C-alpha positions in Angstrom: -33.6 16.6 1.9 -35.0 13.0 2.6 -35.4 11.7 -0.7 -32.2 12.5 -0.7 -30.9 10.6 1.8 -32.9 8.0 1.0 -31.2 7.5 -2.1 -27.5 7.1 -0.9 -29.1 4.1 1.0 -27.7 1.0 0.3 -28.7 -2.0 1.7 -26.2 -4.5 3.3 -26.1 -8.2 1.9 -25.0 -9.5 4.4 -26.4 -7.8 7.8 -29.3 -6.9 5.2 -29.7 -3.8 7.1 -29.0 -0.2 5.3 -26.2 2.2 5.3 -25.3 5.2 3.7 -23.1 4.6 0.6 -20.3 6.1 2.9 -20.4 2.5 4.9 -20.7 0.0 2.6 -18.6 -1.1 -0.2 -20.0 -1.8 -3.6 -18.7 -5.1 -5.4 -19.0 -5.9 -9.4 -18.8 -8.0 -11.9 -15.8 -8.1 -14.1 -16.2 -9.8 -17.8 -15.2 -12.9 -16.3 -17.6 -13.2 -13.7 -15.3 -12.5 -11.1 -16.0 -10.2 -7.8 -14.5 -7.6 -7.5 -14.2 -4.4 -5.1 -15.5 -1.0 -6.9 -13.7 1.5 -4.0 -14.9 4.5 -6.0 -19.1 3.0 -7.1 -18.4 4.2 -10.0 -18.1 0.7 -12.2 -20.6 -0.3 -14.6 -22.9 -3.1 -14.3 -25.0 -4.5 -11.6 -23.4 -3.9 -8.3 -24.2 -5.3 -5.1 -23.2 -3.5 -1.9 -21.8 -4.8 2.0 -21.2 -3.1 5.1 -16.9 -1.6 5.2 -16.1 -4.4 7.9 -13.3 -6.8 7.0 -15.9 -9.1 9.7 -18.5 -9.1 6.9 -16.7 -9.5 3.7 -15.5 -12.7 5.0 -19.1 -13.9 6.2 -20.4 -12.7 2.7 -17.5 -15.1 1.4 -18.3 -18.0 3.8 -21.6 -18.0 2.8 -21.8 -17.4 -0.6 -23.9 -14.5 -1.1 -21.7 -13.0 -4.0 -23.6 -15.8 -6.2 -27.0 -15.4 -4.2 -26.3 -11.5 -4.4 -25.7 -11.2 -8.4 -27.8 -14.3 -9.2 -25.7 -16.5 -11.1 -22.5 -18.8 -10.6 -20.1 -16.5 -9.7 -15.5 -16.1 -9.2 -14.6 -14.8 -6.3 -11.1 -14.3 -4.2 -10.3 -16.5 -1.2 -8.4 -13.1 -0.7 -11.2 -10.6 -1.5 -11.2 -9.2 2.3 -7.0 -8.6 2.0 -7.9 -7.1 -1.8 -10.2 -5.4 -1.0 -8.1 -3.3 1.6 -5.5 -3.2 -0.5 -8.0 -1.3 -2.4 -9.1 1.4 -0.2 -5.4 2.1 1.1 -4.4 2.7 -2.7 -7.6 5.1 -3.2 -6.6 6.7 -0.1 -2.7 7.0 -1.6 -4.3 8.5 -4.1 -6.3 11.2 -2.0 -3.2 12.2 -0.8 -1.3 13.0 -3.7 -4.0 14.9 -4.9 -3.5 16.8 -1.7 -0.4 17.3 -1.7 -0.6 18.7 -5.1 -3.8 20.9 -4.5 -1.0 22.6 -1.2 -3.4 21.8 1.6 -1.0 19.3 3.0 1.7 20.3 5.8 4.8 17.3 6.6 7.2 17.2 9.6 6.1 18.1 13.4 7.0 21.6 13.7 4.7 22.8 10.3 1.6 20.1 11.5 2.2 21.6 14.7 2.0 25.2 13.8 -1.2 24.4 11.4 -2.9 22.7 14.5 -2.6 25.2 17.1 -3.1 28.1 14.0 -6.5 26.5 14.1 -5.6 25.7 10.3 -6.0 21.9 9.9 -8.1 19.9 9.8 -7.5 16.4 9.7 -4.1 14.9 11.2 -2.6 11.7 9.8 0.2 10.4 11.6 2.2 7.2 10.6 2.0 3.8 12.6 5.4 3.4 13.1 5.9 7.3 14.4 6.7 8.4 18.0 4.6 7.8 20.8 5.4 11.4 22.4 4.6 13.0 18.8 1.3 11.6 18.5 0.5 12.4 22.6 1.9 15.4 22.1 -0.3 16.3 19.0 -3.3 14.5 20.7 -2.8 17.7 23.2 -3.3 20.0 21.0 -5.6 19.2 19.2 -7.8 18.8 22.7 -7.7 22.9 23.2 -8.5 24.0 19.2 -11.4 25.6 18.9 -11.8 23.7 15.6 -12.4 20.2 15.4 -9.1 18.2 14.2 -9.4 14.5 13.7 -6.3 12.3 14.6 -6.0 9.4 12.3 -3.1 6.7 11.8 -2.0 5.2 8.9 0.7 3.9 7.3 4.7 4.1 8.1 7.2 6.7 7.7 8.5 5.1 4.6 4.6 5.1 3.3 3.6 8.7 3.6 6.8 9.5 2.9 6.1 8.1 -1.2 2.8 9.9 -1.0 3.8 13.4 0.3 7.3 13.6 -1.1 8.3 14.1 2.3 11.9 12.0 4.1 11.5 10.5 7.3 7.6 11.7 7.5 5.8 10.7 10.6 3.3 14.0 10.8 0.7 15.0 7.7 -1.7 18.3 8.5 -4.7 18.9 6.6 -6.3 21.8 5.5 -10.4 22.3 5.2 -11.1 21.8 1.9 -13.2 19.3 -0.6 -10.3 16.7 -1.5 -9.6 16.6 2.4 -13.3 15.8 3.3 -12.2 12.6 1.3 -9.4 11.8 2.3 -11.5 12.2 5.8 -13.9 10.0 4.6 -11.5 8.1 3.1 -9.7 6.9 6.5 -12.7 6.7 8.3 -13.6 4.3 6.4 -10.2 1.7 6.4 -10.2 2.2 10.2 -13.9 0.7 10.2 -13.4 -2.1 7.9 -10.0 -2.7 10.1 -12.6 -2.4 13.9 
């Protein structure tokens, strides 16, 4: 078990600290030697790792650590932090679409409330532009449950509509499943990235 955990550790090129792969972003070079984020950590080639925080990417840019990490001349977009955030959001959106197709996703205040109250929701996503009253109500309800419910704010109602197929979607509940675990990890990573 210890060897497996150590196999998942990577060293950040900025802080030089070792962290689990889930807390890091992998970067690779495309054929033109352009540094690109490998959000799913599955692109071919040698990768270097940066702690999944906007500030760390900005420090790596400022100190020219990508060239040092790859040990060659590379091209780095000055907007790499924004590009990375966009890709993290896109990845999360794709996972939410998969959850919808898998049938583990509920939308709308009444359905989400029912899922939380019944102990079936393990993750609740709330739109950033949703009502404060609705968010507070679900937070209070989640605290009273025997099972842990993770609450996140992500995206706008309009964007959640596109991902869930809903109309005016301010609240989304996800039942425990493999895809929900991936969504939770992606939400934590995005939250951490933005501080």
